[in-house]
N, CA, C, O and the ligand as a Tripos MOL2 file, in Angstrom:
@<TRIPOS>MOLECULE
protein
  301   299    76     0     0
PROTEIN
NO_CHARGES

@<TRIPOS>ATOM
      1 N          -9.6190   57.2120   20.8880 N.3       1 MET1
      2 CA        -10.2230   55.7910   20.9950 C.3       1 MET1
      3 C         -10.1890   55.1520   19.6060 C.2       1 MET1
      4 O         -10.6790   55.6910   18.6130 O.2       1 MET1
      5 N          -9.5490   53.9090   19.6050 N.am      2 ALA2
      6 CA         -9.4160   53.1780   18.3400 C.3       2 ALA2
      7 C         -10.6990   52.7400   17.7750 C.2       2 ALA2
      8 O         -11.5770   52.4100   18.5720 O.2       2 ALA2
      9 N         -10.9100   52.6950   16.6390 N.am      3 ARG3
     10 CA        -12.0190   52.3100   15.9260 C.3       3 ARG3
     11 C         -11.8950   51.0090   15.2480 C.2       3 ARG3
     12 O         -10.9380   50.9450   14.4760 O.2       3 ARG3
     13 N         -12.6480   49.9270   15.3500 N.am      4 THR4
     14 CA        -12.4180   48.7020   14.6240 C.3       4 THR4
     15 C         -13.5870   48.3410   13.7330 C.2       4 THR4
     16 O         -14.7090   48.3810   14.2380 O.2       4 THR4
     17 N         -13.4710   48.0470   12.6590 N.am      5 SER5
     18 CA        -14.6480   47.5250   11.8160 C.3       5 SER5
     19 C         -14.3190   45.9660   11.2910 C.2       5 SER5
     20 O         -13.2020   45.6120   10.9130 O.2       5 SER5
     21 N         -15.3590   45.2040   11.3330 N.am      6 TYR6
     22 CA        -15.2990   43.8820   10.7440 C.3       6 TYR6
     23 C         -16.1220   43.7010    9.4780 C.2       6 TYR6
     24 O         -17.1960   44.2710    9.2830 O.2       6 TYR6
     25 N         -15.5130   42.8330    8.6040 N.am      7 ARG7
     26 CA        -16.2480   42.6270    7.3350 C.3       7 ARG7
     27 C         -16.5560   41.1550    7.3510 C.2       7 ARG7
     28 O         -15.6090   40.3820    7.4940 O.2       7 ARG7
     29 N         -17.8640   40.6460    7.2100 N.am      8 TYR8
     30 CA        -18.1480   39.3450    7.2180 C.3       8 TYR8
     31 C         -18.4210   38.9510    5.6470 C.2       8 TYR8
     32 O         -19.1050   39.6500    4.9000 O.2       8 TYR8
     33 N         -17.8400   37.8410    5.2980 N.am      9 ILE9
     34 CA        -18.1690   37.4240    4.0550 C.3       9 ILE9
     35 C         -18.8240   35.8260    3.9970 C.2       9 ILE9
     36 O         -18.7580   35.0410    4.9430 O.2       9 ILE9
     37 N         -19.3600   35.5800    2.8930 N.am     10 ASP10
     38 CA        -20.0810   34.1960    2.8740 C.3      10 ASP10
     39 C         -18.9330   33.3380    2.3410 C.2      10 ASP10
     40 O         -18.0930   33.7630    1.5490 O.2      10 ASP10
     41 N         -18.9630   32.0260    2.8650 N.am     11 TRP11
     42 CA        -18.0620   30.9480    2.3470 C.3      11 TRP11
     43 C         -18.9520   29.7910    1.7060 C.2      11 TRP11
     44 O         -20.1210   29.5740    2.0260 O.2      11 TRP11
     45 N         -18.2980   29.1510    0.8480 N.am     12 THR12
     46 CA        -18.9240   27.9260    0.2230 C.3      12 THR12
     47 C         -17.9300   26.8070    0.5030 C.2      12 THR12
     48 O         -16.7200   27.0060    0.6110 O.2      12 THR12
     49 N         -18.5340   25.5800    0.6180 N.am     13 LEU13
     50 CA        -17.8000   24.3310    0.7550 C.3      13 LEU13
     51 C         -18.0140   23.3780   -0.1930 C.2      13 LEU13
     52 O         -19.1760   22.9910   -0.3190 O.2      13 LEU13
     53 N         -17.0220   22.8230   -1.0150 N.am     14 GLY14
     54 CA        -17.1390   21.8890   -2.1270 C.3      14 GLY14
     55 C         -15.9960   20.9920   -2.0840 C.2      14 GLY14
     56 O         -15.0850   21.1470   -1.2700 O.2      14 GLY14
     57 N         -16.0250   20.0680   -2.9350 N.am     15 ALA15
     58 CA        -15.0380   19.0750   -3.1320 C.3      15 ALA15
     59 C         -13.6800   19.7670   -3.6680 C.2      15 ALA15
     60 O         -13.6420   20.6060   -4.5670 O.2      15 ALA15
     61 N         -12.5700   19.2620   -2.9510 N.am     16 ASP16
     62 CA        -11.3210   19.6610   -3.4510 C.3      16 ASP16
     63 C         -10.7430   18.9560   -4.5810 C.2      16 ASP16
     64 O         -10.2890   17.8220   -4.4250 O.2      16 ASP16
     65 N         -10.7230   19.6000   -5.8190 N.am     17 PRO17
     66 CA        -10.4100   18.8170   -6.9420 C.3      17 PRO17
     67 C          -8.8730   18.3430   -7.0640 C.2      17 PRO17
     68 O          -8.4910   17.5320   -7.9060 O.2      17 PRO17
     69 N          -8.0960   18.9260   -6.1620 N.am     18 ALA18
     70 CA         -6.6060   18.4380   -6.0980 C.3      18 ALA18
     71 C          -6.4460   17.1910   -5.1400 C.2      18 ALA18
     72 O          -5.3670   16.6060   -5.0440 O.2      18 ALA18
     73 N          -7.5470   16.8210   -4.4490 N.am     19 GLN19
     74 CA         -7.3120   15.7370   -3.5360 C.3      19 GLN19
     75 C          -8.3670   14.6320   -3.9000 C.2      19 GLN19
     76 O          -9.5240   14.7810   -3.5090 O.2      19 GLN19
     77 N          -8.0220   13.5670   -4.6090 N.am     20 PRO20
     78 CA         -9.0120   12.4850   -4.8010 C.3      20 PRO20
     79 C          -9.5810   11.9450   -3.5950 C.2      20 PRO20
     80 O          -8.9540   11.9440   -2.5360 O.2      20 PRO20
     81 N         -10.8110   11.4610   -3.7210 N.am     21 SER21
     82 CA        -11.4520   10.6380   -2.6750 C.3      21 SER21
     83 C         -10.8300    9.1920   -2.4160 C.2      21 SER21
     84 O         -10.2720    8.5570   -3.3100 O.2      21 SER21
     85 N         -10.9580    8.7900   -1.2700 N.am     22 HIS22
     86 CA        -10.4420    7.3470   -0.9990 C.3      22 HIS22
     87 C         -11.4340    6.5190   -0.2530 C.2      22 HIS22
     88 O         -12.1590    7.0580    0.5830 O.2      22 HIS22
     89 N         -11.5030    5.3600   -0.4810 N.am     23 ARG23
     90 CA        -12.4280    4.4560    0.1120 C.3      23 ARG23
     91 C         -11.5830    3.2810    0.9140 C.2      23 ARG23
     92 O         -10.4220    2.9520    0.6690 O.2      23 ARG23
     93 N         -12.3210    2.8110    1.7830 N.am     24 ARG24
     94 CA        -11.7810    1.6220    2.4730 C.3      24 ARG24
     95 C         -12.8490    0.7180    2.8460 C.2      24 ARG24
     96 O         -13.8990    1.2230    3.2440 O.2      24 ARG24
     97 N         -12.7430   -0.5170    2.7790 N.am     25 ILE25
     98 CA        -13.7140   -1.5550    3.1560 C.3      25 ILE25
     99 C         -13.1300   -2.3380    4.3580 C.2      25 ILE25
    100 O         -11.9830   -2.7820    4.3270 O.2      25 ILE25
    101 N         -13.9420   -2.4900    5.3990 N.am     26 GLU26
    102 CA        -13.5020   -3.2720    6.4730 C.3      26 GLU26
    103 C         -14.4910   -4.4530    6.6740 C.2      26 GLU26
    104 O         -15.6960   -4.2740    6.4940 O.2      26 GLU26
    105 N         -14.0030   -5.6290    7.0350 N.am     27 CYS27
    106 CA        -14.8680   -6.7470    7.4350 C.3      27 CYS27
    107 C         -15.5030   -6.4830    8.6690 C.2      27 CYS27
    108 O         -14.9060   -5.9460    9.6020 O.2      27 CYS27
    109 N         -16.7480   -6.8540    8.7200 N.am     28 ALA28
    110 CA        -17.6230   -6.6490    9.9740 C.3      28 ALA28
    111 C         -17.4370   -7.8170   10.8950 C.2      28 ALA28
    112 O         -17.8050   -7.7420   12.0670 O.2      28 ALA28
    113 N         -16.8930   -8.8630   10.4170 N.am     29 ASP29
    114 CA        -16.6660  -10.1110   11.1220 C.3      29 ASP29
    115 C         -15.2900  -10.3930   11.6750 C.2      29 ASP29
    116 O         -15.0980  -11.2380   12.5500 O.2      29 ASP29
    117 N         -14.3130   -9.6350   11.1190 N.am     30 CYS30
    118 CA        -12.9510   -9.8080   11.7610 C.3      30 CYS30
    119 C         -12.2170   -8.4650   11.5200 C.2      30 CYS30
    120 O         -12.7970   -7.5970   10.8690 O.2      30 CYS30
    121 N         -11.0410   -8.2570   11.9830 N.am     31 PRO31
    122 CA        -10.3600   -6.9310   11.8550 C.3      31 PRO31
    123 C          -9.8010   -6.5870   10.5120 C.2      31 PRO31
    124 O          -9.1930   -5.5290   10.3500 O.2      31 PRO31
    125 N         -10.0010   -7.5160    9.4610 N.am     32 ALA32
    126 CA         -9.2970   -7.2590    8.1680 C.3      32 ALA32
    127 C          -9.9360   -6.0940    7.4790 C.2      32 ALA32
    128 O         -11.1200   -5.7780    7.5900 O.2      32 ALA32
    129 N          -9.0200   -5.4840    6.7490 N.am     33 ALA33
    130 CA         -9.4980   -4.2360    6.0160 C.3      33 ALA33
    131 C          -8.8160   -4.0980    4.5810 C.2      33 ALA33
    132 O          -7.7480   -4.6950    4.4500 O.2      33 ALA33
    133 N          -9.2710   -3.4350    3.5700 N.am     34 SER34
    134 CA         -8.8500   -3.3620    2.3090 C.3      34 SER34
    135 C          -7.4940   -2.4770    2.2560 C.2      34 SER34
    136 O          -6.5770   -2.7080    1.4670 O.2      34 SER34
    137 N          -7.5010   -1.4710    3.1730 N.am     35 GLY35
    138 CA         -6.4580   -0.3490    3.0650 C.3      35 GLY35
    139 C          -7.2210    0.7610    2.2350 C.2      35 GLY35
    140 O          -8.2790    0.5080    1.6590 O.2      35 GLY35
    141 N          -6.6790    1.8860    2.2110 N.am     36 ASP36
    142 CA         -7.1230    3.1180    1.5000 C.3      36 ASP36
    143 C          -6.8400    2.9840    0.0990 C.2      36 ASP36
    144 O          -5.7760    2.4810   -0.2600 O.2      36 ASP36
    145 N          -7.7380    3.4090   -0.7660 N.am     37 SER37
    146 CA         -7.5520    3.2220   -2.2540 C.3      37 SER37
    147 C          -8.2060    4.4650   -2.8430 C.2      37 SER37
    148 O          -9.2360    4.8440   -2.2870 O.2      37 SER37
    149 N          -7.7540    5.1530   -3.8900 N.am     38 PRO38
    150 CA         -8.4770    6.2180   -4.6900 C.3      38 PRO38
    151 C          -9.4770    5.5660   -5.5870 C.2      38 PRO38
    152 O         -10.3840    6.2300   -6.0900 O.2      38 PRO38
    153 N          -9.3390    4.2790   -5.8030 N.am     39 GLY39
    154 CA        -10.3710    3.7280   -6.9070 C.3      39 GLY39
    155 C         -11.5180    2.9660   -6.2570 C.2      39 GLY39
    156 O         -11.5830    2.7720   -5.0430 O.2      39 GLY39
    157 N         -12.3560    2.5760   -7.0790 N.am     40 GLN40
    158 CA        -13.5300    1.8450   -6.7300 C.3      40 GLN40
    159 C         -13.1660    0.3460   -6.6260 C.2      40 GLN40
    160 O         -13.4880   -0.2950   -5.6260 O.2      40 GLN40
    161 N         -12.5460   -0.1690   -7.5800 N.am     41 LEU41
    162 CA        -12.3210   -1.5780   -7.8150 C.3      41 LEU41
    163 C         -11.4620   -2.2760   -6.7260 C.2      41 LEU41
    164 O         -11.7750   -3.3810   -6.2800 O.2      41 LEU41
    165 N         -10.3200   -1.5590   -6.2980 N.am     42 GLY42
    166 CA         -9.4570   -2.2140   -5.3330 C.3      42 GLY42
    167 C         -10.2110   -2.6700   -4.0810 C.2      42 GLY42
    168 O         -10.1960   -3.8590   -3.7620 O.2      42 GLY42
    169 N         -10.8380   -1.7950   -3.3980 N.am     43 PRO43
    170 CA        -11.5470   -2.2710   -2.1040 C.3      43 PRO43
    171 C         -12.6460   -3.2620   -2.5030 C.2      43 PRO43
    172 O         -12.7320   -4.3130   -1.8680 O.2      43 PRO43
    173 N         -13.4320   -3.0210   -3.4380 N.am     44 ASP44
    174 CA        -14.4640   -3.9380   -3.9280 C.3      44 ASP44
    175 C         -13.8280   -5.4080   -4.1340 C.2      44 ASP44
    176 O         -14.3030   -6.3800   -3.5460 O.2      44 ASP44
    177 N         -12.7320   -5.5080   -4.9970 N.am     45 ARG45
    178 CA        -12.0740   -6.6580   -5.1980 C.3      45 ARG45
    179 C         -11.6450   -7.3390   -3.8750 C.2      45 ARG45
    180 O         -11.9030   -8.5300   -3.6940 O.2      45 ARG45
    181 N         -11.0440   -6.6550   -3.0200 N.am     46 TRP46
    182 CA        -10.6430   -7.1240   -1.7990 C.3      46 TRP46
    183 C         -11.6470   -7.8100   -0.9910 C.2      46 TRP46
    184 O         -11.4580   -8.9010   -0.4530 O.2      46 TRP46
    185 N         -12.8200   -7.0640   -0.9230 N.am     47 ALA47
    186 CA        -13.9570   -7.6030   -0.1500 C.3      47 ALA47
    187 C         -14.5510   -8.9480   -0.7830 C.2      47 ALA47
    188 O         -15.0160   -9.8500   -0.0860 O.2      47 ALA47
    189 N         -14.4920   -8.9810   -2.0390 N.am     48 LEU48
    190 CA        -15.0960  -10.2020   -2.7010 C.3      48 LEU48
    191 C         -14.0920  -11.3340   -2.4860 C.2      48 LEU48
    192 O         -14.5280  -12.4510   -2.2080 O.2      48 LEU48
    193 N         -12.7480  -11.1170   -2.5960 N.am     49 GLN49
    194 CA        -11.7190  -12.1310   -2.2960 C.3      49 GLN49
    195 C         -11.7840  -12.6220   -0.8930 C.2      49 GLN49
    196 O         -11.7210  -13.8130   -0.5920 O.2      49 GLN49
    197 N         -11.9200  -11.5810   -0.0040 N.am     50 HIS50
    198 CA        -12.0650  -11.9450    1.4320 C.3      50 HIS50
    199 C         -13.2770  -12.8220    1.7550 C.2      50 HIS50
    200 O         -13.2170  -13.8060    2.4920 O.2      50 HIS50
    201 N         -14.3980  -12.3770    1.1340 N.am     51 ALA51
    202 CA        -15.6570  -13.2380    1.3540 C.3      51 ALA51
    203 C         -15.4470  -14.7440    0.8400 C.2      51 ALA51
    204 O         -15.8220  -15.7450    1.4520 O.2      51 ALA51
    205 N         -14.7850  -14.7250   -0.3830 N.am     52 GLY52
    206 CA        -14.5790  -16.1470   -0.9110 C.3      52 GLY52
    207 C         -13.5230  -16.9150   -0.0720 C.2      52 GLY52
    208 O         -13.5460  -18.1450   -0.0120 O.2      52 GLY52
    209 N         -12.6540  -16.2110    0.5360 N.am     53 ALA53
    210 CA        -11.5740  -17.0620    1.3450 C.3      53 ALA53
    211 C         -12.1080  -17.2450    2.6960 C.2      53 ALA53
    212 O         -11.7520  -18.2530    3.3060 O.2      53 ALA53
    213 N         -12.9470  -16.3770    3.2780 N.am     54 THR54
    214 CA        -13.2680  -16.7630    4.6740 C.3      54 THR54
    215 C         -14.8450  -16.9710    4.9220 C.2      54 THR54
    216 O         -15.2500  -17.4500    5.9810 O.2      54 THR54
    217 N         -15.6560  -16.6070    3.9500 N.am     55 GLY55
    218 CA        -17.1460  -16.7810    4.0790 C.3      55 GLY55
    219 C         -17.7420  -15.7060    5.0010 C.2      55 GLY55
    220 O         -18.8910  -15.7850    5.4360 O.2      55 GLY55
    221 N         -16.8710  -14.6610    5.2860 N.am     56 HIS56
    222 CA        -17.4060  -13.4390    5.8980 C.3      56 HIS56
    223 C         -18.2000  -12.5970    4.9000 C.2      56 HIS56
    224 O         -17.7390  -12.2670    3.8080 O.2      56 HIS56
    225 N         -19.5350  -12.2380    5.3750 N.am     57 ARG57
    226 CA        -20.3690  -11.5990    4.5040 C.3      57 ARG57
    227 C         -20.7050  -10.0920    4.8350 C.2      57 ARG57
    228 O         -21.3000   -9.4240    3.9900 O.2      57 ARG57
    229 N         -20.3500   -9.5630    6.0000 N.am     58 GLY58
    230 CA        -20.5540   -8.2560    6.4460 C.3      58 GLY58
    231 C         -19.4200   -7.4110    6.1520 C.2      58 GLY58
    232 O         -18.2620   -7.8110    6.2760 O.2      58 GLY58
    233 N         -19.7520   -6.1640    5.7370 N.am     59 TYR59
    234 CA        -18.6030   -5.2130    5.4630 C.3      59 TYR59
    235 C         -19.0600   -3.7710    5.7470 C.2      59 TYR59
    236 O         -20.2550   -3.4970    5.6380 O.2      59 TYR59
    237 N         -18.1920   -2.8690    6.0950 N.am     60 ARG60
    238 CA        -18.2280   -1.4880    6.2920 C.3      60 ARG60
    239 C         -17.4480   -0.7720    5.3120 C.2      60 ARG60
    240 O         -16.3150   -1.1510    5.0140 O.2      60 ARG60
    241 N         -18.0240    0.3040    4.7620 N.am     61 GLU61
    242 CA        -17.3150    1.1130    3.6850 C.3      61 GLU61
    243 C         -17.0600    2.4720    4.4700 C.2      61 GLU61
    244 O         -17.8970    2.9390    5.2420 O.2      61 GLU61
    245 N         -15.8990    3.0330    4.2220 N.am     62 THR62
    246 CA        -15.6070    4.3690    4.6780 C.3      62 THR62
    247 C         -15.1170    5.0680    3.4230 C.2      62 THR62
    248 O         -14.3320    4.5440    2.6340 O.2      62 THR62
    249 N         -15.6510    6.3390    3.2830 N.am     63 VAL63
    250 CA        -15.2000    7.2330    2.1450 C.3      63 VAL63
    251 C         -14.5470    8.5060    2.7180 C.2      63 VAL63
    252 O         -15.1370    9.2140    3.5330 O.2      63 VAL63
    253 N         -13.5770    8.7140    2.3610 N.am     64 ILE64
    254 CA        -12.8930    9.9590    2.8180 C.3      64 ILE64
    255 C         -12.8220   11.0780    1.6070 C.2      64 ILE64
    256 O         -12.1290   10.9090    0.6030 O.2      64 ILE64
    257 N         -13.5240   12.0840    1.8090 N.am     65 SER65
    258 CA        -13.7210   13.1210    0.6670 C.3      65 SER65
    259 C         -13.0240   14.3330    1.2080 C.2      65 SER65
    260 O         -13.2980   14.7230    2.3430 O.2      65 SER65
    261 N         -12.1310   14.9590    0.4590 N.am     66 HIS66
    262 CA        -11.4030   16.0640    0.7960 C.3      66 HIS66
    263 C         -12.3000   17.2730    0.3600 C.2      66 HIS66
    264 O         -12.8140   17.3290   -0.7580 O.2      66 HIS66
    265 N         -12.4620   18.2980    1.3840 N.am     67 LEU67
    266 CA        -13.3490   19.4200    0.9270 C.3      67 LEU67
    267 C         -12.4320   20.7400    1.0360 C.2      67 LEU67
    268 O         -11.4070   20.7830    1.7170 O.2      67 LEU67
    269 N         -12.9380   21.8130    0.2740 N.am     68 ARG68
    270 CA        -12.2290   22.9810    0.4550 C.3      68 ARG68
    271 C         -13.2720   24.1240    0.6650 C.2      68 ARG68
    272 O         -14.2990   24.1840   -0.0100 O.2      68 ARG68
    273 N         -12.9430   25.0540    1.6650 N.am     69 ALA69
    274 CA        -13.7610   26.2370    1.7480 C.3      69 ALA69
    275 C         -13.2090   27.3350    0.9770 C.2      69 ALA69
    276 O         -12.0090   27.6080    0.9700 O.2      69 ALA69
    277 N         -14.0920   27.9580    0.3330 N.am     70 THR70
    278 CA        -13.7560   29.0950   -0.7020 C.3      70 THR70
    279 C         -14.7060   30.3770   -0.3360 C.2      70 THR70
    280 O         -15.9070   30.2230   -0.1120 O.2      70 THR70
    281 N         -14.1290   31.5300   -0.2980 N.am     71 PRO71
    282 CA        -14.9180   32.6180   -0.1980 C.3      71 PRO71
    283 C         -15.9350   32.7630   -1.2880 C.2      71 PRO71
    284 O         -15.5140   32.5950   -2.4330 O.2      71 PRO71
    285 N         -17.1290   33.0310   -1.1360 N.am     72 ALA72
    286 CA        -18.1480   33.0500   -2.1280 C.3      72 ALA72
    287 C         -17.8030   33.9520   -3.1700 C.2      72 ALA72
    288 O         -18.1030   33.7070   -4.3380 O.2      72 ALA72
    289 N         -17.1080   35.1200   -2.7810 N.am     73 GLU73
    290 CA        -16.6650   36.1760   -3.8720 C.3      73 GLU73
    291 C         -15.6390   35.5530   -4.8460 C.2      73 GLU73
    292 O         -15.5160   36.0870   -5.9490 O.2      73 GLU73
    293 N         -14.9410   34.5430   -4.5570 N.am     74 ASP74
    294 CA        -13.9500   33.9880   -5.3830 C.3      74 ASP74
    295 C         -14.6980   32.8410   -6.2880 C.2      74 ASP74
    296 O         -14.0630   32.3550   -7.2240 O.2      74 ASP74
    297 N         -15.8220   32.4720   -6.0660 N.am     75 ALA75
    298 CA        -16.5400   31.3900   -6.8760 C.3      75 ALA75
    299 C         -16.9900   31.8490   -8.1840 C.2      75 ALA75
    300 O         -17.5820   31.0790   -8.9390 O.2      75 ALA75
    301 ZN        -13.2430  -11.0580    7.7790 Zn       76 ZN76
@<TRIPOS>BOND
     1     1     2 1
     2     2     3 1
     3     3     4 2
     4     3     5 am
     5     5     6 1
     6     6     7 1
     7     7     8 2
     8     7     9 am
     9     9    10 1
    10    10    11 1
    11    11    12 2
    12    11    13 am
    13    13    14 1
    14    14    15 1
    15    15    16 2
    16    15    17 am
    17    17    18 1
    18    18    19 1
    19    19    20 2
    20    19    21 am
    21    21    22 1
    22    22    23 1
    23    23    24 2
    24    23    25 am
    25    25    26 1
    26    26    27 1
    27    27    28 2
    28    27    29 am
    29    29    30 1
    30    30    31 1
    31    31    32 2
    32    31    33 am
    33    33    34 1
    34    34    35 1
    35    35    36 2
    36    35    37 am
    37    37    38 1
    38    38    39 1
    39    39    40 2
    40    39    41 am
    41    41    42 1
    42    42    43 1
    43    43    44 2
    44    43    45 am
    45    45    46 1
    46    46    47 1
    47    47    48 2
    48    47    49 am
    49    49    50 1
    50    50    51 1
    51    51    52 2
    52    51    53 am
    53    53    54 1
    54    54    55 1
    55    55    56 2
    56    55    57 am
    57    57    58 1
    58    58    59 1
    59    59    60 2
    60    59    61 am
    61    61    62 1
    62    62    63 1
    63    63    64 2
    64    63    65 am
    65    65    66 1
    66    66    67 1
    67    67    68 2
    68    67    69 am
    69    69    70 1
    70    70    71 1
    71    71    72 2
    72    71    73 am
    73    73    74 1
    74    74    75 1
    75    75    76 2
    76    75    77 am
    77    77    78 1
    78    78    79 1
    79    79    80 2
    80    79    81 am
    81    81    82 1
    82    82    83 1
    83    83    84 2
    84    83    85 am
    85    85    86 1
    86    86    87 1
    87    87    88 2
    88    87    89 am
    89    89    90 1
    90    90    91 1
    91    91    92 2
    92    91    93 am
    93    93    94 1
    94    94    95 1
    95    95    96 2
    96    95    97 am
    97    97    98 1
    98    98    99 1
    99    99   100 2
   100    99   101 am
   101   101   102 1
   102   102   103 1
   103   103   104 2
   104   103   105 am
   105   105   106 1
   106   106   107 1
   107   107   108 2
   108   107   109 am
   109   109   110 1
   110   110   111 1
   111   111   112 2
   112   111   113 am
   113   113   114 1
   114   114   115 1
   115   115   116 2
   116   115   117 am
   117   117   118 1
   118   118   119 1
   119   119   120 2
   120   119   121 am
   121   121   122 1
   122   122   123 1
   123   123   124 2
   124   123   125 am
   125   125   126 1
   126   126   127 1
   127   127   128 2
   128   127   129 am
   129   129   130 1
   130   130   131 1
   131   131   132 2
   132   131   133 am
   133   133   134 1
   134   134   135 1
   135   135   136 2
   136   135   137 am
   137   137   138 1
   138   138   139 1
   139   139   140 2
   140   139   141 am
   141   141   142 1
   142   142   143 1
   143   143   144 2
   144   143   145 am
   145   145   146 1
   146   146   147 1
   147   147   148 2
   148   147   149 am
   149   149   150 1
   150   150   151 1
   151   151   152 2
   152   151   153 am
   153   153   154 1
   154   154   155 1
   155   155   156 2
   156   155   157 am
   157   157   158 1
   158   158   159 1
   159   159   160 2
   160   159   161 am
   161   161   162 1
   162   162   163 1
   163   163   164 2
   164   163   165 am
   165   165   166 1
   166   166   167 1
   167   167   168 2
   168   167   169 am
   169   169   170 1
   170   170   171 1
   171   171   172 2
   172   171   173 am
   173   173   174 1
   174   174   175 1
   175   175   176 2
   176   175   177 am
   177   177   178 1
   178   178   179 1
   179   179   180 2
   180   179   181 am
   181   181   182 1
   182   182   183 1
   183   183   184 2
   184   183   185 am
   185   185   186 1
   186   186   187 1
   187   187   188 2
   188   187   189 am
   189   189   190 1
   190   190   191 1
   191   191   192 2
   192   191   193 am
   193   193   194 1
   194   194   195 1
   195   195   196 2
   196   195   197 am
   197   197   198 1
   198   198   199 1
   199   199   200 2
   200   199   201 am
   201   201   202 1
   202   202   203 1
   203   203   204 2
   204   203   205 am
   205   205   206 1
   206   206   207 1
   207   207   208 2
   208   207   209 am
   209   209   210 1
   210   210   211 1
   211   211   212 2
   212   211   213 am
   213   213   214 1
   214   214   215 1
   215   215   216 2
   216   215   217 am
   217   217   218 1
   218   218   219 1
   219   219   220 2
   220   219   221 am
   221   221   222 1
   222   222   223 1
   223   223   224 2
   224   223   225 am
   225   225   226 1
   226   226   227 1
   227   227   228 2
   228   227   229 am
   229   229   230 1
   230   230   231 1
   231   231   232 2
   232   231   233 am
   233   233   234 1
   234   234   235 1
   235   235   236 2
   236   235   237 am
   237   237   238 1
   238   238   239 1
   239   239   240 2
   240   239   241 am
   241   241   242 1
   242   242   243 1
   243   243   244 2
   244   243   245 am
   245   245   246 1
   246   246   247 1
   247   247   248 2
   248   247   249 am
   249   249   250 1
   250   250   251 1
   251   251   252 2
   252   251   253 am
   253   253   254 1
   254   254   255 1
   255   255   256 2
   256   255   257 am
   257   257   258 1
   258   258   259 1
   259   259   260 2
   260   259   261 am
   261   261   262 1
   262   262   263 1
   263   263   264 2
   264   263   265 am
   265   265   266 1
   266   266   267 1
   267   267   268 2
   268   267   269 am
   269   269   270 1
   270   270   271 1
   271   271   272 2
   272   271   273 am
   273   273   274 1
   274   274   275 1
   275   275   276 2
   276   275   277 am
   277   277   278 1
   278   278   279 1
   279   279   280 2
   280   279   281 am
   281   281   282 1
   282   282   283 1
   283   283   284 2
   284   283   285 am
   285   285   286 1
   286   286   287 1
   287   287   288 2
   288   287   289 am
   289   289   290 1
   290   290   291 1
   291   291   292 2
   292   291   293 am
   293   293   294 1
   294   294   295 1
   295   295   296 2
   296   295   297 am
   297   297   298 1
   298   298   299 1
   299   299   300 2
@<TRIPOS>SUBSTRUCTURE
     1 MET1         2 RESIDUE 1 A MET
     2 ALA2         6 RESIDUE 1 A ALA
     3 ARG3        10 RESIDUE 1 A ARG
     4 THR4        14 RESIDUE 1 A THR
     5 SER5        18 RESIDUE 1 A SER
     6 TYR6        22 RESIDUE 1 A TYR
     7 ARG7        26 RESIDUE 1 A ARG
     8 TYR8        30 RESIDUE 1 A TYR
     9 ILE9        34 RESIDUE 1 A ILE
    10 ASP10       38 RESIDUE 1 A ASP
    11 TRP11       42 RESIDUE 1 A TRP
    12 THR12       46 RESIDUE 1 A THR
    13 LEU13       50 RESIDUE 1 A LEU
    14 GLY14       54 RESIDUE 1 A GLY
    15 ALA15       58 RESIDUE 1 A ALA
    16 ASP16       62 RESIDUE 1 A ASP
    17 PRO17       66 RESIDUE 1 A PRO
    18 ALA18       70 RESIDUE 1 A ALA
    19 GLN19       74 RESIDUE 1 A GLN
    20 PRO20       78 RESIDUE 1 A PRO
    21 SER21       82 RESIDUE 1 A SER
    22 HIS22       86 RESIDUE 1 A HIS
    23 ARG23       90 RESIDUE 1 A ARG
    24 ARG24       94 RESIDUE 1 A ARG
    25 ILE25       98 RESIDUE 1 A ILE
    26 GLU26      102 RESIDUE 1 A GLU
    27 CYS27      106 RESIDUE 1 A CYS
    28 ALA28      110 RESIDUE 1 A ALA
    29 ASP29      114 RESIDUE 1 A ASP
    30 CYS30      118 RESIDUE 1 A CYS
    31 PRO31      122 RESIDUE 1 A PRO
    32 ALA32      126 RESIDUE 1 A ALA
    33 ALA33      130 RESIDUE 1 A ALA
    34 SER34      134 RESIDUE 1 A SER
    35 GLY35      138 RESIDUE 1 A GLY
    36 ASP36      142 RESIDUE 1 A ASP
    37 SER37      146 RESIDUE 1 A SER
    38 PRO38      150 RESIDUE 1 A PRO
    39 GLY39      154 RESIDUE 1 A GLY
    40 GLN40      158 RESIDUE 1 A GLN
    41 LEU41      162 RESIDUE 1 A LEU
    42 GLY42      166 RESIDUE 1 A GLY
    43 PRO43      170 RESIDUE 1 A PRO
    44 ASP44      174 RESIDUE 1 A ASP
    45 ARG45      178 RESIDUE 1 A ARG
    46 TRP46      182 RESIDUE 1 A TRP
    47 ALA47      186 RESIDUE 1 A ALA
    48 LEU48      190 RESIDUE 1 A LEU
    49 GLN49      194 RESIDUE 1 A GLN
    50 HIS50      198 RESIDUE 1 A HIS
    51 ALA51      202 RESIDUE 1 A ALA
    52 GLY52      206 RESIDUE 1 A GLY
    53 ALA53      210 RESIDUE 1 A ALA
    54 THR54      214 RESIDUE 1 A THR
    55 GLY55      218 RESIDUE 1 A GLY
    56 HIS56      222 RESIDUE 1 A HIS
    57 ARG57      226 RESIDUE 1 A ARG
    58 GLY58      230 RESIDUE 1 A GLY
    59 TYR59      234 RESIDUE 1 A TYR
    60 ARG60      238 RESIDUE 1 A ARG
    61 GLU61      242 RESIDUE 1 A GLU
    62 THR62      246 RESIDUE 1 A THR
    63 VAL63      250 RESIDUE 1 A VAL
    64 ILE64      254 RESIDUE 1 A ILE
    65 SER65      258 RESIDUE 1 A SER
    66 HIS66      262 RESIDUE 1 A HIS
    67 LEU67      266 RESIDUE 1 A LEU
    68 ARG68      270 RESIDUE 1 A ARG
    69 ALA69      274 RESIDUE 1 A ALA
    70 THR70      278 RESIDUE 1 A THR
    71 PRO71      282 RESIDUE 1 A PRO
    72 ALA72      286 RESIDUE 1 A ALA
    73 GLU73      290 RESIDUE 1 A GLU
    74 ASP74      294 RESIDUE 1 A ASP
    75 ALA75      298 RESIDUE 1 A ALA
    76 ZN76       301 GROUP 0 **** ****
């Protein structure tokens, strides 16, 4: 009879330093969007220019953060 044993380990989840976060701002009043950007200023600048050009005042922000799971023993 074969015998099997399992070993369970703890994992941690944190930011992946090799993958920068990206931001996108979408207009809530029309389909226009800033596009993905790793910086803060690009999407903000786009939204302010869009507000000035169209008068649209509602916006949604999406932030994409890359995470990495690591065995707790390696931390
Ligand atoms: Zn708009």
